[in-house]
C-alpha positions in Angstrom: 37.0 -0.6 -72.9 33.9 1.1 -71.4 31.8 -0.5 -74.2 33.2 -3.9 -73.5 32.5 -3.5 -69.7 28.9 -2.5 -70.5 28.4 -5.5 -72.8 29.8 -7.8 -70.0 27.4 -6.3 -67.4 24.4 -6.7 -69.8 25.4 -10.3 -70.4 25.6 -10.9 -66.6 22.2 -9.4 -66.1 20.7 -11.5 -68.8 22.2 -14.7 -67.4 20.8 -13.8 -63.9 17.4 -13.2 -65.3 17.5 -16.5 -67.1 18.5 -18.3 -63.9 15.6 -16.5 -62.1 13.2 -17.6 -64.7 14.3 -21.2 -64.4 13.9 -21.0 -60.6 10.4 -19.7 -60.9 9.5 -22.4 -63.4 10.8 -25.0 -60.9 8.7 -23.5 -58.1 5.6 -23.6 -60.3 6.2 -27.2 -61.1 6.6 -28.1 -57.4 3.4 -26.2 -56.6 1.4 -27.9 -59.2 2.7 -31.3 -58.1 1.8 -30.4 -54.5 -1.7 -29.4 -55.6 -2.3 -32.7 -57.3 -1.0 -34.5 -54.2 -3.4 -32.6 -52.0 -6.3 -33.4 -54.3 -5.4 -37.1 -54.2 -4.8 -37.2 -50.4 -7.9 -35.2 -49.6 -8.7 -34.5 -46.0 -6.0 -36.8 -44.7 -3.3 -34.5 -45.8 -5.2 -31.5 -44.6 -5.6 -33.1 -41.1 -2.0 -34.0 -40.9 -1.0 -30.5 -41.8 -3.3 -29.1 -39.1 -2.0 -31.5 -36.4 1.6 -30.7 -37.4 0.8 -26.9 -37.1 -0.9 -27.5 -33.7 2.1 -29.4 -32.4 4.4 -26.6 -33.5 2.1 -24.0 -31.8 2.1 -26.0 -28.6 5.9 -26.2 -28.6 6.2 -22.5 -29.2 3.7 -21.7 -26.5 5.5 -24.0 -24.0 8.8 -22.4 -24.7 7.3 -18.9 -24.4 5.8 -19.8 -21.1 9.1 -21.1 -19.8 10.8 -18.0 -20.9 8.3 -15.8 -19.2 8.6 -17.9 -16.0 12.4 -17.6 -16.1 12.2 -13.8 -16.7 9.6 -13.3 -13.9 11.7 -15.4 -11.5 14.8 -13.4 -12.3 12.9 -10.1 -11.8 11.6 -11.3 -8.4 15.0 -12.3 -7.2 16.6 -8.9 -6.8 20.1 -8.8 -5.4 19.0 -6.8 -2.4 16.4 -9.4 -1.5 18.7 -12.5 -1.9 18.2 -15.0 0.9 21.0 -16.7 2.7 21.9 -20.0 0.9 24.7 -21.3 3.1 24.4 -23.1 6.4 27.0 -21.1 8.2 26.1 -20.0 11.7 27.8 -18.4 14.6 29.3 -20.7 17.3 29.3 -19.0 20.7 32.1 -19.3 23.1 30.1 -21.4 25.6 29.4 -24.0 22.9 33.2 -24.4 22.2 33.9 -24.7 25.9 31.2 -27.4 26.3 32.6 -29.2 23.3 36.1 -29.2 24.7 34.8 -30.5 28.0 32.9 -33.4 26.3 36.0 -34.3 24.2 38.2 -34.3 27.3 35.7 -36.7 29.0 36.2 -39.2 26.1 33.6 -38.5 23.5 34.6 -38.5 19.9 34.8 -35.3 17.9 32.5 -36.6 15.3 29.8 -37.4 17.8 30.2 -34.0 19.5 30.1 -32.2 16.1 26.9 -34.0 15.0 25.2 -33.2 18.3 25.7 -29.4 17.5 24.7 -29.8 13.9 28.1 -29.2 12.4 30.8 -31.1 10.5 33.7 -32.7 12.3 36.2 -30.6 10.2 34.4 -27.4 11.2 34.6 -28.4 14.9 38.3 -29.1 14.6 38.9 -25.8 12.9 37.0 -23.8 15.5 38.8 -25.7 18.4 42.2 -24.7 17.0 41.3 -21.0 17.0 41.8 -18.9 20.1 38.3 -17.5 20.2 34.8 -18.1 18.8 33.6 -16.2 15.7 31.4 -13.3 16.6 30.1 -12.5 13.1 29.7 -14.0 9.7 31.6 -12.1 7.0 34.0 -9.2 7.1 31.5 -6.3 7.5 30.4 -4.8 10.8 27.0 -3.2 11.5 27.3 0.6 11.4 25.2 1.1 14.6 25.4 -1.2 17.6 22.3 -2.9 18.8 22.0 -0.6 21.8 22.1 2.5 19.6 19.5 1.0 17.2 17.3 0.3 20.2 17.5 4.0 21.1 16.5 4.8 17.6 13.5 2.5 17.9 12.4 4.2 21.2 12.8 7.6 19.6 10.7 6.6 16.6 8.0 5.2 18.9 7.9 8.5 20.9 7.5 10.5 17.7 4.7 8.2 16.6 2.9 8.6 19.9 3.1 12.4 19.5 1.6 12.1 15.9 4.9 13.3 14.5 6.0 10.0 12.8 9.3 10.1 10.9 9.5 9.3 7.2 12.0 6.8 5.8 14.0 9.6 4.2 14.2 11.6 7.5 15.3 8.5 9.3 18.1 8.0 6.8 19.2 11.6 7.2 19.1 11.3 11.0 21.2 8.1 10.9 23.9 9.9 8.8 23.9 13.0 11.0 24.3 10.7 14.1 27.3 8.8 12.8 29.0 12.0 11.6 28.4 13.8 14.9 29.7 10.8 16.9 32.7 10.0 14.6 31.4 6.5 13.9 32.9 4.7 10.9 30.3 4.3 8.2 29.8 3.6 4.5 26.9 6.0 4.0 26.7 8.3 1.0 28.5 11.5 1.8 27.2 13.4 -1.2 23.5 12.8 -0.4 24.2 13.0 3.3 21.9 10.2 4.2 22.0 6.5 4.9 21.3 4.1 2.0 18.1 2.1 1.3 20.0 -1.1 2.1 20.6 0.2 5.7 17.0 1.1 6.1 15.8 -2.3 4.8 18.2 -4.0 7.2 17.1 -1.8 10.1 13.5 -2.7 9.6 14.3 -6.4 9.2 16.2 -6.3 12.5 13.3 -4.7 14.3 10.1 -6.4 13.0 8.0 -4.4 15.5 8.4 -1.4 13.2 6.8 -1.0 9.8 5.9 1.6 7.2 2.3 2.7 7.6 0.2 5.4 5.9 -0.9 7.8 8.6 -4.3 9.6 8.8 -4.3 13.4 8.7 -5.1 14.7 12.1 -5.6 18.3 13.1 -3.8 19.9 16.0 -7.0 20.5 17.9 -8.0 16.8 17.6 -4.6 15.7 18.6 -4.6 17.9 21.7 -8.1 16.6 22.7 -7.3 13.0 22.2 -5.3 12.2 25.3 -5.7 9.9 28.3 -7.3 12.4 30.8 -9.9 13.5 28.3 -10.8 10.0 27.3 -11.1 9.0 31.0 -13.3 12.0 31.6 -15.6 11.1 28.7 -16.1 7.5 29.7 -16.6 8.5 33.3 -19.4 10.8 32.4 -20.9 8.2 30.0 -20.8 5.6 32.8 -22.5 7.9 35.2 -25.3 8.8 32.8 -25.8 5.1 31.8 -26.1 4.1 35.5 -28.5 6.9 36.3 -30.9 6.7 33.3 -30.4 3.2 32.0 -30.6 4.3 28.3 -31.7 1.5 25.9 -29.9 1.3 22.5 -32.8 3.1 20.8 -32.2 6.2 23.0 -28.5 6.6 22.4 -27.6 8.8 19.4 -24.3 10.0 18.0 -24.2 13.2 16.0 -21.4 14.5 13.7 -20.9 16.7 10.7 -19.0 15.9 7.5 -18.1 17.9 4.4 -18.9 16.7 0.9 -17.7 18.2 -2.3 -20.0 18.6 -5.4 -17.0 17.5 -7.6 -15.7 14.0 -7.0 -12.0 13.7 -6.2 -11.7 10.6 -8.4 -13.9 11.0 -11.5 -15.1 7.7 -13.0 -13.5 6.2 -16.1 -14.9 7.1 -19.5 -14.6 5.6 -23.0 -12.2 7.6 -25.2 -10.2 7.2 -28.3 -6.8 5.4 -28.0 -3.8 7.6 -28.3 -5.6 10.8 -27.1 -3.3 12.7 -24.8 -5.8 14.5 -22.6 -9.2 13.1 -21.6 -11.4 15.6 -19.7 -14.9 15.5 -18.1 -17.1 18.5 -17.4 -17.8 19.0 -13.7 -20.0 21.5 -11.9 -16.9 23.6 -10.9 -13.2 23.2 -11.1 -12.7 23.2 -7.3 -16.1 22.1 -6.3 -18.5 23.5 -3.7 -18.5 22.2 -0.1 -21.8 21.0 1.4 -21.9 20.1 5.1 -24.1 17.1 6.1 -25.3 16.7 9.7 -26.0 13.1 10.6 -27.3 11.4 13.7 -27.8 7.7 14.3 -28.8 5.6 17.3 -27.1 2.5 18.6 -29.9 0.4 17.3 -29.4 1.6 13.7 -32.2 4.3 13.5 -31.0 7.4 11.7 -32.4 11.0 11.8 -33.0 12.4 8.3 -29.9 14.4 7.5 -29.6 18.2 7.4 -27.7 19.8 4.4 -25.9 23.2 4.9 -25.3 25.0 1.6 -22.9 27.9 1.1 -25.4 30.5 -0.2 -27.7 33.3 0.9 -31.1 31.8 0.1 -32.4 28.3 0.3 -34.1 26.7 -2.7 -36.2 23.6 -2.5 -34.6 22.3 -5.7 -31.4 21.7 -3.8 -33.0 18.9 -1.9 -34.1 17.0 -5.0 -33.2 13.3 -4.5 -32.4 13.7 -0.8 -33.7 11.2 1.8 -37.3 11.9 2.9 -37.8 14.5 5.7 -34.3 16.0 5.1 -33.9 19.7 5.8 -31.8 22.3 4.1 -30.0 25.2 5.7 -27.7 28.0 4.3 -24.7 29.8 5.7 -22.0 32.0 4.2 -19.3 29.4 4.6 -21.4 26.3 4.3 -20.3 25.3 7.8 -22.4 24.8 10.8 -22.8 27.6 13.4 -24.7 28.1 16.7 -27.9 29.3 15.0 -28.0 26.4 12.6 -27.2 23.9 15.4 -30.3 25.2 17.3 -32.4 24.6 14.1 -31.0 21.1 13.8 -31.8 20.4 17.5 -35.4 21.3 16.8 -35.3 18.9 13.8 -33.7 16.2 16.1 -36.4 16.6 18.8 -39.2 16.4 16.2 -38.0 12.9 15.2 -36.9 11.5 18.6 -39.6 13.2 20.9 -37.7 13.0 24.2 -39.6 13.3 27.5 -38.6 13.3 31.1 -39.8 9.7 31.4 -37.9 8.7 28.3 -34.8 10.9 27.8 -32.4 10.8 24.9 -28.6 10.6 25.2 -26.9 12.7 22.4 -23.2 12.2 22.0 -21.4 14.9 20.1 -18.0 16.7 20.0 -17.1 20.0 21.7 -17.3 22.2 18.6 -17.8 25.9 19.5 -21.3 25.8 17.9 -22.4 22.9 20.2 -21.3 24.6 23.5 -23.4 27.8 23.5 -25.9 28.6 26.2 -28.8 28.4 23.9 -27.8 24.9 22.7 -27.5 23.7 26.3 -30.9 25.1 27.3 -32.5 23.5 24.2 -30.9 20.2 25.1 -32.0 20.3 28.7 -35.6 21.5 27.9 -38.3 18.9 27.2 -40.7 21.2 25.6 
């Protein structure tokens, strides 16, 4: 029996191979026929094939564009950002009372309804009810408008004190407030904070609030930037301007800034695709700080800058590529001190050459190195 089954299987394989050979022969005949047709038709057939392929490509590209547009429109229309599509609106009680009065005076309900921008059936339905609708939908706001206004005032006070609240802290504060005051809510009890939907709705109900990226401010600057200090500064400035009549060329502003020898954002470089780590050699891993002292007049004239390096000895090579007439100084911390500020004042006087007849107004901050007796005497002297 096994031999009979093997013979049958061999017979089936041979028949399949014969059928395959016949199919291959048929394909070869069709190909040769098509080749003869192409030779006979010449470029006409080639042009028609090209135009047919171009039409197919255009149809495929059009369908792909439509699919991408549909996908992008679906991705933009998130459920949380869905806009209101119905025309339902609240009807206050005074509107219903006025509508009743007009109907009692003889006006038709259709005319009254059209004047308020609603359908006659809607007006009939609302007149049958005892009171006017105070909301749309079955959900109530977690916090009342009065409480939300208190939240807004609190957020503005924190912002004025340079202690702005982050979105996460606001959500936590809202949850703690409703729990402390036993207010019904639908906040997440596991995370113990309000949801992102509530935060988005809160900001939409109060358009005067928005998310902003703050600027880092030190405590000393925050304490000095207040109304009495600003008024005192402008009062002194006005007195000096009235007394000496400084032109724009005689008003200078001076300040220091710190620069790092290593850029925070290194430029892009060309590298091999698929490489996991792309590095770039820098002068130091953390970089070295260099303080630059700048001064510029109101007319745009600038004093050649002074560079303060954190080292013991000064080398002329450190000023290679610096602006002409720049000076270099050294300190242990690369920050300015009272002695270096006196040296810079001499550099400043060499370029401005103030006299009693033509004084110079120098505006600078109240850093400890600027308020020494030697600095004040140097500024007041005209020698």
